[in-house]
TORZASE-464978 format. One line per field, with one value per residue (C-alpha): x, y, z; residue in three letters; residue number from 1. Coordinates in steps of 0.05 Angstrom, whole numbers, plus 5000, padded with zeros to 4 digits. Layout:
x	[X|...]
y	[Y|...]
z	[Z|...]
res	[ala|...]
n	[NUM|...]
//
This chain:
x	[5003|5028|5027|5073|5114|5165|5145|5201|5167|5102|5123|5158|5088|5051|5097|5102|5019|5029|5073|5048|4985|5022|5042|4973|4950|4994|4975|4895|4917|4944|4873|4815|4840|4851|4784|4746|4769|4720|4734|4746|4818|4881|4951|4924|4866|4892|4948|4896|4847|4903|4925|4855|4837|4910|4895|4812|4843|4891|4825|4802|4844|4791|4726|4750|4683|4717|4745|4677|4639|4690|4690|4614|4628|4680|4630|4578|4607|4628|4558|4540|4587|4560|4488|4515|4555|4495|4540|4542|4614|4672|4700|4647|4647|4734|4745|4702|4741|4804|4781|4763|4823|4867|4833|4847|4927|4937|4903|4930|5006|4995|4976|4998|5074|5093|5091|5018|5006|5059|5034|4957|4985|5020|4969|4916|4963|4982|4902|4887|4951|4932|4856|4860|4905|4870|4797|4832|4859|4777|4760|4801|4783|4735|4671|4673|4749|4721|4679|4746|4796|4737|4737|4812|4812|4745|4794|4859|4827|4767|4770|4839|4844|4796|4810|4832|4911|4912|4896|4823|4824|4882|4887|4939|4971|4947|4914|4849|4894|4945|4894|4865|4943|4960|4898|4916|4982|4977|4913|4957|5016|4954|4917|4983|4999|4919|4923|4978|4960|4890|4912|4988|4991|5008|5043|5032|5075|5073|5124|5106|5043|5065|5111|5052|5007|5064|5060|4989|4977|5032|4982|4927|4977|5003|4914|4913|4976|4957|4895|4931|4973|4913|4885|4945|4940|5018|5072|5093|5155|5139|5077|5125|5175|5119|5100|5164|5175|5113|5134|5204|5161|5124|5194|5203|5129|5138|5203|5169|5103|5144|5193|5131|5116|5182|5235|5298|5259|5259|5325|5337|5291|5334|5396|5343|5284|5337|5377|5308|5287|5351|5349|5276|5300|5356|5299|5263|5330|5340|5273|5275|5336|5295|5251|5251|5225|5191|5148|5077|5076|5021|4967|4933|4966|4952|4897|4911|4848|4866|4797|4789|4829|4784|4718|4696|4688|4759|4769|4724|4756|4828|4814|4783|4839|4897|4856|4852|4915|4944|4903|4923|4992|4996|4957|5002|5069|5031|5013|5057|5118|5161|5155|5071|5089|5129|5066|5017|5066|5057|4983|4975|5023|4963|4924|4937|4997|4993|4951|5005|5060|5038|5020|5097|5120|5072|5083|5024|5067|5111|5175|5197|5265|5273|5309|5250|5195|5239|5246|5169|5161|5206|5169|5105|5122|5155|5094|5056|5103|5081|5018|5018|5050|4995|4951|4989|4985|4914|4893|4946|4952|5011|5034|5040|5053|5099|5170|5137|5103|5179|5212|5161|5168|5253|5241|5196|5253|5307|5266|5258|5329|5348|5301|5327|5395|5361|5342|5418|5445|5389|5393]
y	[5003|5073|5088|5040|5083|5140|5210|5223|5160|5201|5256|5224|5182|5253|5278|5220|5221|5303|5288|5229|5288|5330|5289|5260|5341|5360|5311|5330|5399|5384|5358|5371|5448|5469|5457|5466|5522|5510|5439|5411|5382|5398|5422|5448|5426|5347|5357|5394|5335|5283|5329|5336|5256|5242|5299|5264|5200|5218|5244|5174|5115|5072|5082|5132|5172|5246|5207|5182|5246|5282|5228|5235|5318|5309|5266|5322|5367|5331|5307|5378|5396|5337|5369|5439|5412|5374|5337|5273|5280|5221|5278|5289|5222|5223|5282|5262|5196|5234|5281|5213|5180|5244|5239|5175|5176|5208|5143|5099|5125|5118|5046|5012|4996|5061|5028|5026|5106|5105|5056|5082|5158|5128|5091|5151|5186|5131|5134|5206|5223|5160|5178|5192|5132|5085|5107|5089|5019|5006|5029|4976|4927|4874|4861|4797|4803|4819|4760|4718|4750|4731|4664|4657|4675|4623|4582|4604|4628|4591|4524|4500|4522|4482|4416|4361|4351|4273|4213|4200|4137|4070|4071|4137|4179|4243|4285|4331|4389|4363|4356|4435|4462|4432|4460|4527|4530|4505|4565|4621|4606|4602|4659|4708|4682|4693|4767|4789|4759|4794|4867|4873|4905|4857|4879|4841|4770|4712|4709|4742|4706|4642|4655|4675|4624|4561|4594|4582|4514|4500|4452|4502|4562|4508|4496|4561|4579|4521|4552|4614|4585|4560|4622|4655|4612|4598|4588|4637|4636|4665|4633|4568|4600|4618|4538|4516|4569|4547|4483|4515|4552|4485|4469|4524|4509|4445|4458|4507|4477|4417|4462|4483|4415|4379|4415|4361|4330|4401|4410|4334|4351|4416|4406|4357|4411|4470|4428|4422|4494|4511|4459|4471|4552|4546|4502|4568|4612|4568|4580|4655|4663|4637|4689|4735|4796|4765|4721|4744|4774|4765|4821|4837|4826|4747|4736|4680|4690|4648|4617|4630|4584|4586|4567|4524|4464|4477|4461|4412|4374|4381|4353|4296|4275|4294|4240|4192|4197|4191|4124|4099|4111|4082|4016|4007|4020|3965|3923|3936|3957|4014|4000|4017|4081|4098|4067|4106|4179|4162|4154|4215|4264|4251|4296|4354|4330|4379|4336|4267|4306|4343|4273|4248|4311|4302|4233|4198|4137|4102|4062|4104|4139|4219|4192|4141|4200|4246|4188|4190|4268|4272|4213|4256|4319|4274|4251|4316|4343|4282|4309|4376|4352|4323|4379|4425|4375|4377|4436|4476|4431|4385|4431|4495|4456|4403|4438|4455|4389|4350|4397|4373|4306|4316|4347|4288|4233|4289|4281|4200|4199|4239|4203|4135|4170|4183|4109|4081|4134|4113|4034]
z	[4990|4973|5064|5079|5019|5037|5037|4974|4941|4944|4931|4858|4846|4850|4808|4762|4753|4737|4689|4655|4653|4628|4570|4551|4555|4499|4451|4473|4458|4387|4364|4395|4426|4350|4335|4399|4445|4488|4497|4570|4578|4558|4598|4657|4651|4656|4715|4754|4745|4774|4836|4851|4841|4894|4943|4951|4942|5007|5043|5046|5019|5052|5047|4981|4989|4973|4907|4891|4900|4860|4814|4808|4801|4748|4716|4722|4688|4631|4621|4621|4564|4520|4533|4512|4459|4431|4374|4345|4331|4365|4403|4456|4486|4470|4503|4571|4570|4573|4637|4676|4661|4675|4741|4763|4745|4829|4853|4799|4813|4888|4891|4832|4808|4764|4689|4701|4694|4645|4598|4607|4591|4527|4504|4517|4470|4423|4411|4404|4358|4313|4305|4238|4212|4260|4227|4160|4180|4208|4136|4103|4144|4107|4139|4190|4195|4270|4275|4247|4296|4348|4326|4331|4412|4420|4402|4438|4491|4512|4480|4491|4566|4581|4547|4584|4584|4591|4541|4534|4495|4506|4439|4436|4482|4446|4501|4468|4493|4451|4392|4401|4409|4346|4310|4333|4322|4250|4250|4272|4219|4169|4194|4192|4120|4105|4132|4100|4031|4043|4052|4039|3969|3917|3854|3780|3786|3817|3872|3939|3932|3924|3993|4034|3996|4014|4084|4080|4037|3986|3965|3944|3934|3865|3846|3840|3800|3752|3742|3727|3682|3641|3643|3611|3549|3556|3592|3643|3675|3738|3752|3746|3800|3840|3843|3861|3913|3950|3957|3977|4035|4053|4079|4129|4150|4165|4207|4250|4270|4286|4339|4374|4391|4390|4385|4392|4327|4290|4313|4271|4206|4196|4153|4114|4107|4098|4048|4002|4013|3989|3926|3907|3912|3870|3824|3823|3810|3754|3723|3735|3697|3641|3645|3579|3554|3503|3550|3552|3621|3676|3671|3725|3804|3815|3877|3908|3939|4010|4041|4117|4154|4221|4202|4248|4196|4176|4260|4263|4199|4223|4294|4265|4213|4268|4320|4255|4239|4311|4321|4251|4262|4324|4293|4240|4280|4331|4266|4219|4251|4234|4157|4162|4189|4128|4082|4124|4108|4028|4044|4092|4039|3986|4041|4085|4120|4175|4219|4212|4218|4278|4301|4305|4326|4396|4405|4362|4344|4402|4392|4334|4335|4320|4260|4236|4259|4212|4158|4162|4161|4105|4058|4068|4042|3980|3971|3978|3919|3875|3886|3872|3815|3779|3811|3760|3703|3710|3740|3692|3634|3613|3565|3610|3671|3652|3675|3745|3758|3739|3789|3852|3830|3836|3896|3918|3891|3936|3996|3995|3982|4044|4076|4070|4087|4161|4162|4153|4204|4264|4239]
res	[unk|unk|unk|unk|unk|unk|unk|unk|unk|unk|unk|unk|unk|unk|unk|unk|unk|unk|unk|unk|unk|unk|unk|unk|unk|unk|unk|unk|unk|unk|unk|unk|unk|unk|unk|unk|unk|unk|unk|unk|unk|unk|unk|unk|unk|unk|unk|unk|unk|unk|unk|unk|unk|unk|unk|unk|unk|unk|unk|unk|unk|unk|unk|unk|unk|unk|unk|unk|unk|unk|unk|unk|unk|unk|unk|unk|unk|unk|unk|unk|unk|unk|unk|unk|unk|unk|unk|unk|unk|unk|unk|unk|unk|unk|unk|unk|unk|unk|unk|unk|unk|unk|unk|unk|unk|unk|unk|unk|unk|unk|unk|unk|unk|unk|unk|unk|unk|unk|unk|unk|unk|unk|unk|unk|unk|unk|unk|unk|unk|unk|unk|unk|unk|unk|unk|unk|unk|unk|unk|unk|unk|unk|unk|unk|unk|unk|unk|unk|unk|unk|unk|unk|unk|unk|unk|unk|unk|unk|unk|unk|unk|unk|unk|unk|unk|unk|unk|unk|unk|unk|unk|unk|unk|unk|unk|unk|unk|unk|unk|unk|unk|unk|unk|unk|unk|unk|unk|unk|unk|unk|unk|unk|unk|unk|unk|unk|unk|unk|unk|unk|unk|unk|unk|unk|unk|unk|unk|unk|unk|unk|unk|unk|unk|unk|unk|unk|unk|unk|unk|unk|unk|unk|unk|unk|unk|unk|unk|unk|unk|unk|unk|unk|unk|unk|unk|unk|unk|unk|unk|unk|unk|unk|unk|unk|unk|unk|unk|unk|unk|unk|unk|unk|unk|unk|unk|unk|unk|unk|unk|unk|unk|unk|unk|unk|unk|unk|unk|unk|unk|unk|unk|unk|unk|unk|unk|unk|unk|unk|unk|unk|unk|unk|unk|unk|unk|unk|unk|unk|unk|unk|unk|unk|unk|unk|unk|unk|unk|unk|unk|unk|unk|unk|unk|unk|unk|unk|unk|unk|unk|unk|unk|unk|unk|unk|unk|unk|unk|unk|unk|unk|unk|unk|unk|unk|unk|unk|unk|unk|unk|unk|unk|unk|unk|unk|unk|unk|unk|unk|unk|unk|unk|unk|unk|unk|unk|unk|unk|unk|unk|unk|unk|unk|unk|unk|unk|unk|unk|unk|unk|unk|unk|unk|unk|unk|unk|unk|unk|unk|unk|unk|unk|unk|unk|unk|unk|unk|unk|unk|unk|unk|unk|unk|unk|unk|unk|unk|unk|unk|unk|unk|unk|unk|unk|unk|unk|unk|unk|unk|unk|unk|unk|unk|unk|unk|unk|unk|unk|unk|unk|unk|unk|unk|unk|unk|unk|unk|unk|unk|unk|unk|unk|unk|unk|unk|unk|unk|unk]
n	[1|2|3|4|5|6|7|8|9|10|11|12|13|14|15|16|17|18|19|20|21|22|23|24|25|26|27|28|29|30|31|32|33|34|35|36|37|38|39|40|41|42|43|44|45|46|47|48|49|50|51|52|53|54|55|56|57|58|59|60|61|62|63|64|65|66|67|68|69|70|71|72|73|74|75|76|77|78|79|80|81|82|83|84|85|86|87|88|89|90|91|92|93|94|95|96|97|98|99|100|101|102|103|104|105|106|107|108|109|110|111|112|113|114|115|116|117|118|119|120|121|122|123|124|125|126|127|128|129|130|131|132|133|134|135|136|137|138|139|140|141|142|143|144|145|146|147|148|149|150|151|152|153|154|155|156|157|158|159|160|161|162|163|164|165|166|167|168|169|170|171|172|173|174|175|176|177|178|179|180|181|182|183|184|185|186|187|188|189|190|191|192|193|194|195|196|197|198|199|200|201|202|203|204|205|206|207|208|209|210|211|212|213|214|215|216|217|218|219|220|221|222|223|224|225|226|227|228|229|230|231|232|233|234|235|236|237|238|239|240|241|242|243|244|245|246|247|248|249|250|251|252|253|254|255|256|257|258|259|260|261|262|263|264|265|266|267|268|269|270|271|272|273|274|275|276|277|278|279|280|281|282|283|284|285|286|287|288|289|290|291|292|293|294|295|296|297|298|299|300|301|302|303|304|305|306|307|308|309|310|311|312|313|314|315|316|317|318|319|320|321|322|323|324|325|326|327|328|329|330|331|332|333|334|335|336|337|338|339|340|341|342|343|344|345|346|347|348|349|350|351|352|353|354|355|356|357|358|359|360|361|362|363|364|365|366|367|368|369|370|371|372|373|374|375|376|377|378|379|380|381|382|383|384|385|386|387|388|389|390|391|392|393|394|395|396|397|398|399|400|401|402|403|404|405|406|407|408|409|410|411|412|413|414|415|416|417|418|419|420|421|422|423|424|425|426|427]
//
């Protein structure tokens, strides 16, 4: 409590409250006093309110009756200003809020750590000074984005803490908490990529959309780019490069999500995934060097139009796939041994590989060494590359997409080779 503070400390805290009130008053004067000279508040009023609040609090720090009466009086004074202003402008509400905040600085400085008052004043100044910029941002945000963010907060802040962190079935060591944590990890990365793709200005070309799309879903990005290749009517080198770059980003994405749950496994995978990322980047650069001004350019900026990764249906599908893959991997390991898990990895690569990868990262298969688990993940990623090559040929046409399809298959073969090296080293 403040009564345990030395007098010099009390004086210092009161000085901090008044200083922060002056700081906020400077910002307030620059915004509202230029428009309405009669507006209450400012570089003199805010320090006086902070001092008034502190003095009334010190008169009775237990019942707080003087402070409450003073608060009511200040509120009545501000209410009178609102009635006299008779306007619907937002400033008619921001002005009294700023005054009431200044009134609380004194007691807050005496009762709370100093950073509380500093944080409150700085936040208020940033909001006051950033009024126009914040309104521009709000106008640019699409309708429904707040609801999307709300869904994300529900997944992270409500559902996740309520789930039990112990196995609920005897067939798998995976817990409901681990299932949802895997969903949150993948959704967070996908949501960040989704926001960047939606709001980051995209110049003409496929490189940046492919990088962001690869963080979101390299398979979906490949399909979109292949369709764009077909629409172009002729082979576009930058689209070929985008298809390869999306897969290069997949390797980084895999190691990031694995590291969130199993740092040792991520460290084991890191050399292989970095090597595959480097190889994919070299192949993309080799493709880019083929680019010629004579080739027709891609006209409009490429829009990958990512789907919202936080849809409840998407979350439910991921959770179900995660559980099914975990149970299947554990059963295959028990019934067919380690080789069965590798076959399952190849099959999992023809779907969404995230549930399979995260299931292995969280210990969904018992009795496998880190080298064997790493090999299974590399096999799944390689199988997924073959699937993307097939998608490129189907949606982009054999003539236009034969080169990126061949390169994707080559990456898949190299990935299988690296997986065999892991197995030999772990034998």
